[in-house]
N, C-alpha and C positions, 0 to 999 in steps of 0.2 A: 443448678444443673444445666448443662449446655443443651441447646435445641437438638432433639434426636435426629434431625435431618443433616446436622453438621457432622464432620468427620475429624478425627484427631490428626495431629500434625504428621504422625508417621504414615497414616493411610493416605493423607493428601500428598505427601512426599512421593509415594509410590505412583499415584495417579498423574502427578505432574512431571516427574522426572528430575525434581530438585531434591536435594538432601535436606534433612531437618535443620542443619546448621545454615544452609543457604537460605531456607524460609525465614529463620530467625533474623538473618542479615537483612533480607529484603523488607521484612516487617519493620525493623528498626529504621530502615532508610526511607520507609514510607512508600515503597513501590508496590508492596503486596501485604497489606495489613490482614491480620486474621478476621474472620467474620465475628469471633467472640473469644474472649479471654476469661477463663475461670478465675475469679478474684481470689478464692481460697488456695487454689493449687498453682496458679499461673499457667495452666495448661492452655495451649492454643488450638482453636478449631476453625475449620474452613468449610466453605460450602461449595457445591457442585459448580455453580456459576463462576467460581474463580479459577477452575481448572484451565480454561482457554487462556486467561491472562497469564497464569503462571508458566504454561507451556510456551507461549509466545515469548515471555520474559527470558526463559531458558535458552530459546533458540537465538534471540538477539545477543544474549551474553556469549554464547558459543562463537559468534562472529567477532567478538572482541569490541563490541559497541560500549562506549562509556556510559555510565549510569544516567547522567543528565539527559543524553540522546535517547536512551531506553525510555525514560520517563515521558519524553516529548512524543515518541512514537506511540506508546501505549495509550496516552491520554489526548492525543491529537486526532484530527479527522483523517480519512483514508488518503486524501491528496497530499496532506502534509507528511504523513507517515511514509508514503512512497518517495517523496522528495528527500526526506532524511535517509531513508535506506539507500537511495542511489548515490547520495553524497558519501555515506559511509563506505559502500563498496568501491567507489572511485577512489577514496583515500587509501583503502587497503591495497588496491592495485598499484597506486603510486608509491606507496611504501614498499611493496614487494618488488617493483622495478628499481627503486633506489637501492634496496638491499642486494639485488643481483648485481648492479653496477658497482657498488662498493666491494662485494665479494670479489668480482673480477679484478678490480684494481689491486685488492690485497694479494690475490693469487699472483698477479703480475709482479708486485713488489717483493714477494717471497722468493721469486725466482723458480728454481727447480728445472725440470726437463724442458727444453724448448719445444714448442708446438711443431708438429709435422706439417710442412706446407702440402696442401691438398689440391687447390684449384684457385683460379682468379676469374671472377665474372663481372659483367657490368652491373652495377648496383640496381638501377631501375628494372632491369630484366630479371634479376634474381628475386627482388622484392615481389614483383608481379607473379612470378611463377610459384613462389612459396604461398601467397595468398590464394592463388587458383586451386592449388592441389590440396591445401588444407582444408578445403571445404568437404573433403571426403574422409575426414578424421572423426573420432567419437571418443567419449570418455566411458569406458566399460570397466567395471570392477573386475580385478584379476587379469585384465588384458591391457595393460599400460601402453603397449606398442601400438595400439589402434589410435592412441592420441598423438602419435608421432609421425614424423616425415622421414621416409627412408631416403638417405642420400648415397648414391652410387657413383663413384668417380672412375673412369677409364681414361687412357690417353686420348680417346676421341670425343668423349661427352661427359656431362654431369646429368645424371637422372634423378628426378625427384618423384616419390611415389607415396601415396597414402590410400588407406582403405578402412571402411567401417564395416566390411563384409556384404554390404548391399550396394555399395559404389566402390569403384577403384579408379583413381585418377593418377595419371603419370605425365610428367613433362620432361623432355630432353632439352638441355641447354647446350650451346657450343661455347666452350670456355674461351676466355680472352687469351690465354696462353696455353698451350698444350700441357696438361698434367704430366708430372715426371713419374707418377706412380698410380697404382689402383688403390682405392680405399672404399669403404662401405660402413655405414652406421645409421642407427635410428636416432633422430633428434627430437628433443621435446618440442611438440608442435606449439604449445602456449608460449614457450619462450621465443621461438622463431617468430610467432606472430607479433609478439610485442617488439621484436627487434626490427620488424619490416620497415617501420617509418625511418629509422636511422640508416638502414641498408640502402634505402631508395635514394638518399641524399648523396651517396658516395658514387662517383663516377666509376670507380673500380673497387670491388671488394675482394680482398684476399681471405681465403679460408684456411685455418690451421687446425689440425686435429691433435688432441691429447688423449689420454687414456679414458677420461671421463666426459669429455665434451668437445665442442667446436667453438673456435674463437673466430668471429666475423670482424675483419679489419677494413671498414671503409675508408678509402683515402681522404684524409683531412677531417675525419669524424671520429667519435668515440668508439672504441671497440665494443663489441657485445658477445657475451659468452652464452652458450646454450648447451644444456646438459644431454648426454647420451642416455637413451633408455635401454634397460635390460630386457632380455626375453627375445624370442624368435619372431621376426616379422614374418607375416603370411607370405607363402611362395607365390608372389604375383606373376613371376615368369611362367610358372606352370599353368596358371590361370589363363594368361594371355596365349600361351602356345596351344592350350587345349580348346580354343574357341573354334567352333565349326565355321564353315564359310557362310557369308551372309546370304540369305535367300531374297531379301528385299532391301533395297537402298533408297533412302530418301534424302534429298538436299532441300532445305527449306531456309528462308530468311529468319535470322535469329530474333530480331525485335518483335515481329508479329507473333512468332512462336511463344516468346516470353510473355507477351501481353494475354495471349489466349490462356496460358497456364495461370497467370496471376488472376484473371478474370473468372476462372473456373470455380464454382462454389464449393466443390466437395474436396475431401482429403485424398480421394482417389480419382483417377481419371483414365480414360481410354483413348488411345490413338487409333484412328480408323484410316488405313492407308489403302487408297485405290490407285487407278491408273495415273491420274494427273494432280491428285491432291491428298492432303492429309488433314484430318480434322480432330480437334481436341473436345471431347465430349464426356458425358457421364458413363460410368461403368455399366449401367444397366442396358445401354445401347438403345433406349426408347427415344432419345433425342439426337439429332444429327450432330450437335455441337457447332464449334467454331471451325469453318473451313479455311484452310491455308494453301495457297498455290504452292506447288512443289514439284520437283523433278523425281520421278518414281520409276524404278526399274525393278523387275521381279514381281513376286506374288502379292496378292491382296492380303492384308493382315489386319487383325484387331489385337492390340496388346495394351495391357493395364499396368499402371504405376502408381506408387505413392507420390503425392505432389512433393513431399520433402526429399524424395530421391531423385526425381527428374529435373526439378527447377534449378537446383545448384549446378547440376551437370551441363545444362543448356547455358545457364547464366555466365559461366566461367569460360565458355568456348571463345577462341580468338577470331576476330573478323566478323564480317556481316552475315556469314551463312553458316549453317551447321550441317553435317552430314551424319545421318543414322544408318548403322549397319544392323539390320534386324535379322534374327535367326529363328524366329518362332515365338509364340505367345509365352513360352516358359523359359526362354534362354536369354543370356545377357545381351544387352544393347550396347554397341560401341557408338559413342558420340564424340565427334571430332570436328575440328575446323575443316571447312570445305576446301580451303586452299593452302592451309598450313596444318600438318599432321603432328606437330611437336607436342601438342596437349591432346591427350587421349583419356576419355572417361568410359568406364563400364557401369552401366545401371542395371540393376536386377528388377525384372517385372514382378507383379504379384499375380496370384490366381484369381480367377473370377470370383466375385463375392458381392454381398449386398452394397448398396450405395450408402457411403458414410456422409 
């Protein structure tokens, strides 16, 4: 008779998320042997202590990891497991990028309707703008457009916009050649991010639109294709148009501001704005925080942020100084370059709460 503390294979399958047939396979391969096998019936029994290993095995296999690597991860130390996981993820990303390039080449070879010329932009400028604005994206189930970059083309400009509903980042670019038509679509942010390195190396990038994606054609480089996302992008124009006038304006040097944010120990912080300075401190207000020289006009104010909301908005600003337009402790803050306004980010503050 098996030990009463052991569970039959069916019960263990439900606990671990693996099917009985998968458990038999992993037992035969040596990755997850049962704690006991009944000699007369051949029934397999497992212990509570094997559930964690089984669940980890299942997750690793869900990533497509080969059995030999799975075994090394399960039986190796934490440092070796981390290295193997990083290598596996890097290989998956390389394979996905290669598959995208191959699919794009096949799509071109098959012909079909030609792409619609949309715009032409300088490659380094476009790549930098894509990376800056994409800091405001997020992956949220049911809302794929929040992981995308909204591209809007008019005869005067190309505008890139992204939002995760806590931040909204937008940048306007002057096209190398005046676009012949208007166009708008939401492009897969991950694919654009992966294409940025190739885009940056092209002095001029021509953009063509099809029914399902954008083709980026850097001069002298390999074309990159990025899918269009379905769904309605949030009405960012309404958000921008509905902003109240700033009651306080702060101009501060970017690098000291970033250092103060990075050295702040908590996940939340408070900006204390007075006549001639702004300080970065804890949300409880008991400590003065790090003072920063600033040019301030308007009302004194204390406003609180999540570090993960404010830091990306400041770090992507263009130039040595940033300008903050503040409207009150519970209103969006506009963060832009003091001398160049073509990159603008909105950051939502948080309500006062306990120090994290």
